[in-house]
C-alpha positions in Angstrom: -8.3 -6.0 -3.1 -5.5 -5.9 -5.7 -2.7 -8.0 -4.2 -0.3 -6.5 -6.7 -0.4 -3.3 -4.7 1.4 -5.1 -1.8 5.1 -4.4 -1.4 7.8 -6.7 -0.1 7.7 -4.8 3.2 4.0 -5.4 3.4 4.6 -9.1 2.8 7.2 -9.1 5.6 4.8 -7.5 8.0 2.0 -9.9 7.1 4.3 -13.0 7.2 5.8 -12.0 10.5 2.3 -11.7 12.0 1.4 -15.1 10.7 4.6 -16.7 12.2 3.9 -14.9 15.5 0.5 -16.6 15.6 2.1 -20.0 15.0 4.7 -19.3 17.7 2.0 -18.5 20.2 0.9 -22.2 20.2 4.4 -23.4 20.9 5.8 -23.7 24.5 6.8 -20.3 25.7 8.4 -21.3 29.0 8.7 -24.3 31.2 9.0 -24.6 35.0 9.6 -27.4 37.5 6.3 -28.9 38.6 7.4 -31.8 40.8 9.4 -34.9 40.9 9.1 -37.9 38.6 8.9 -41.5 39.6 12.6 -42.0 38.8 13.5 -39.2 41.2 14.2 -36.5 38.7 12.5 -33.1 38.4 9.5 -33.0 36.1 8.7 -29.8 34.1 5.5 -28.3 32.7 5.3 -25.8 29.8 2.8 -23.1 28.9 2.2 -21.3 25.6 0.8 -17.8 25.1 -2.8 -19.0 25.2 -2.5 -19.9 28.9 -3.8 -17.3 31.3 -0.4 -17.4 33.2 1.3 -15.6 30.2 -1.2 -12.7 30.1 -0.8 -10.0 28.7 1.8 -11.2 26.2 -0.8 -12.7 23.9 -2.9 -9.5 23.2 0.2 -7.3 23.3 2.2 -9.3 20.8 0.3 -11.9 18.8 -3.1 -10.2 18.5 -1.5 -6.7 18.0 0.6 -8.1 15.2 -2.5 -9.5 13.5 -4.2 -6.1 13.7 -1.1 -4.5 12.3 -1.2 -6.9 9.3 -4.9 -6.2 8.8 -4.2 -2.5 8.8 -1.6 -3.0 6.0 -4.1 -5.0 3.9 -6.9 -2.5 4.3 -4.4 0.4 3.6 -3.7 -1.2 0.2 -7.3 -1.6 -0.7 -8.7 0.9 -3.1 -11.7 1.8 -1.0 -9.8 2.5 2.3 -6.6 4.0 0.9 -5.8 7.2 2.7 -8.6 6.8 5.2 -7.9 7.9 8.8 -8.9 6.3 12.1 -8.7 8.4 15.2 -6.5 10.9 13.4 -4.0 8.4 12.0 -3.9 6.7 8.6 -3.9 2.9 8.4 -0.2 2.9 7.5 0.6 4.9 10.6 -1.5 2.5 12.8 0.4 -0.4 11.3 3.7 1.2 12.2 2.6 2.1 15.7 1.3 -1.4 16.4 4.3 -3.1 15.0 6.7 -1.0 17.1 4.5 -1.9 20.2 4.7 -5.6 19.2 8.5 -5.4 18.8 9.0 -3.7 22.2 6.7 -6.1 24.0 8.4 -9.1 22.4 11.8 -7.9 23.5 10.7 -7.1 27.0 8.8 -10.3 27.6 11.7 -12.5 26.4 14.9 -10.8 27.5 13.9 -8.7 30.6 11.1 -10.8 32.1 13.3 -13.2 34.0 12.0 -15.3 36.9 13.7 -18.0 39.0 13.3 -21.6 37.8 11.7 -20.5 34.5 13.2 -21.6 31.3 12.3 -19.9 28.0 11.4 -22.3 25.2 11.2 -22.2 21.5 8.0 -20.1 21.4 9.6 -17.4 23.4 12.6 -17.1 21.0 10.5 -17.2 17.9 8.3 -14.5 19.4 11.4 -12.4 20.0 12.7 -12.9 16.5 9.5 -12.2 14.6 8.5 -9.4 16.9 11.7 -7.5 16.0 11.2 -8.4 12.3 7.7 -7.0 12.1 8.8 -3.8 13.9 11.7 -3.2 11.6 9.7 -4.1 8.4 6.9 -1.7 9.3 9.3 1.2 9.9 11.5 0.6 6.8 8.6 -0.4 4.5 8.4 3.1 2.9 12.0 4.0 3.3 14.1 1.1 2.0 14.0 0.6 -1.8 14.3 -3.2 -1.5 11.1 -3.3 0.6 9.2 -0.7 -1.6 9.4 -3.1 -4.6 6.2 -4.9 -5.5 5.6 -8.2 -3.8 4.3 -10.0 -6.9 6.2 -8.0 -9.5 4.8 -5.0 -11.3 2.9 -5.9 -14.5 3.7 -4.1 -17.8 0.9 -1.6 -18.6 -1.3 -2.8 -21.4 -0.4 -1.2 -24.7 -3.1 0.1 -27.0 -4.0 -1.9 -30.1 -1.4 -1.4 -32.8 1.3 -0.2 -30.4 4.2 -2.5 -29.5 3.7 -5.0 -32.3 0.9 -6.7 -34.2 -1.9 -8.5 -32.3 -2.4 -12.3 -32.7 -4.6 -13.3 -35.6 -8.3 -13.3 -34.6 -7.7 -11.3 -31.4 -10.2 -8.5 -30.7 -8.5 -5.2 -30.2 -9.1 -3.5 -26.9 -11.6 -0.7 -26.9 -10.2 2.8 -26.8 -10.8 4.5 -23.5 -9.2 5.8 -20.4 -6.0 3.9 -19.6 -4.9 3.5 -23.2 -2.6 6.2 -24.6 -3.9 7.6 -27.8 -7.4 6.3 -27.2 -10.5 8.4 -26.8 -10.3 10.0 -23.4 -12.8 11.9 -21.2 -10.1 14.4 -20.3 -10.4 18.2 -20.1 -9.0 19.4 -23.4 -6.9 22.0 -21.6 -4.7 19.2 -20.3 -4.7 17.0 -23.4 -3.2 19.8 -25.5 -6.3 20.0 -27.8 -8.4 23.2 -28.2 -11.9 23.2 -27.0 -14.5 22.5 -29.8 -15.9 25.7 -31.4 -19.1 26.2 -33.5 -18.5 26.7 -37.2 -17.6 30.2 -38.4 -20.7 32.3 -38.1 -22.7 29.4 -36.7 -24.7 29.3 -33.5 -25.9 26.5 -31.2 -28.6 24.3 -32.7 -32.2 25.4 -32.4 -33.8 24.3 -29.2 -30.4 23.7 -27.5 -29.2 26.3 -25.1 -25.5 26.9 -24.7 -24.2 25.9 -21.3 -21.7 28.0 -19.5 -18.3 26.3 -19.0 -15.8 26.7 -16.3 -12.2 27.2 -17.5 -9.8 24.7 -16.1 -6.4 25.8 -14.7 -3.9 26.0 -17.6 -0.8 23.8 -17.3 2.6 25.3 -17.5 3.4 26.8 -20.9 6.5 24.5 -21.4 4.7 21.4 -20.2 3.2 18.8 -22.5 0.7 16.3 -21.0 1.8 12.6 -21.3 0.7 9.2 -20.1 2.7 7.3 -17.5 2.7 4.2 -15.3 4.3 3.8 -11.9 6.6 0.9 -11.1 5.3 0.4 -7.5 2.2 1.8 -5.7 2.6 5.5 -5.2 0.4 7.9 -3.1 -1.4 10.8 -4.8 -1.7 13.8 -2.5 -4.1 16.7 -2.5 -3.2 19.8 -4.6 -4.1 22.2 -1.8 -0.9 21.3 0.1 -2.8 19.8 3.1 -0.7 16.6 2.8 -3.8 14.4 2.7 -3.7 11.3 0.4 -6.6 11.2 -2.1 -5.7 8.1 -4.0 -3.0 5.5 -4.7 -1.6 5.0 -8.2 -1.2 1.2 -9.0 1.3 -0.4 -11.3 -0.2 -1.7 -14.6 -2.5 1.3 -15.2 -1.9 4.4 -17.3 -2.4 7.8 -15.7 -2.3 11.3 -17.3 0.3 13.8 -16.2 -1.3 17.3 -16.7 1.3 19.6 -15.1 4.6 19.7 -13.2 5.6 21.3 -9.9 9.4 21.0 -9.6 10.1 17.3 -9.4 6.5 16.4 -8.6 3.8 15.7 -11.2 0.1 16.7 -11.3 -1.6 13.5 -12.2 -5.2 12.7 -13.1 -6.8 9.3 -12.2 -9.4 7.3 -14.1 -12.3 8.9 -12.3 -11.0 12.5 -12.9 -9.4 13.2 -9.6 -6.3 15.3 -9.7 -3.4 15.3 -7.2 0.3 15.6 -6.7 2.6 12.7 -7.3 5.6 13.6 -5.2 7.7 10.6 -6.2 8.0 10.4 -10.0 11.2 8.3 -10.1 11.2 5.3 -12.3 7.9 6.0 -14.0 7.2 4.6 -17.5 6.1 7.1 -20.1 3.5 6.1 -22.6 
């Protein structure tokens, strides 16, 4: 997967899950187990991997690991937008993280028993359980958490754009992803007329003309342009169903072919078209 697609909020969810796993090996609580030779009371401690603490381990630690895995798979190109039992992977990550937070709070603050002392593992479980729940909920809402984890790379510029190339460097091949290069894009969206045979000419002998399907025309006052997104942005279906069909990644050029209010109709490298609802901060090519 492309780790540059992870946001700071994703990193916080994954990091909290890792710290919850570490906390599960630390003493969760201690209890008096008898008397020592000196006459004092001796204590024994248990961590979350002891059967006496069940079901805190699967409800907190293991659920947090599954939530972190859901975040990672949601950012992978192959599984982006996929649904499991009617929910997307992002929605599963939020639901599991909230469950982890609630269980961590309940097991630490409200599960009180006589002669039981909570230890460092319990308090770390409480802290990181609350953190993972808050990070999952605010991940797509708080601008500070929506920023890329590794920093968004600058989109590659085509040869001859943005300054001379180093001596001896091989210019990149023109193609999809380079503004101004040769593109396999429907001419209706590139602003160029479809090729026509010469005046009075006809298709070459032995070659039969193939019928063509006219593509929807963009708005009359809209000019197609290349753009790049600053952070990963979802691309939704044009039919208004609300389903996500792709995710636009930083560092790649995409073609805006039309506009609907504040939203853009964008085309991906493989020719898929969808609605980019959040066009704030994009870089025009």
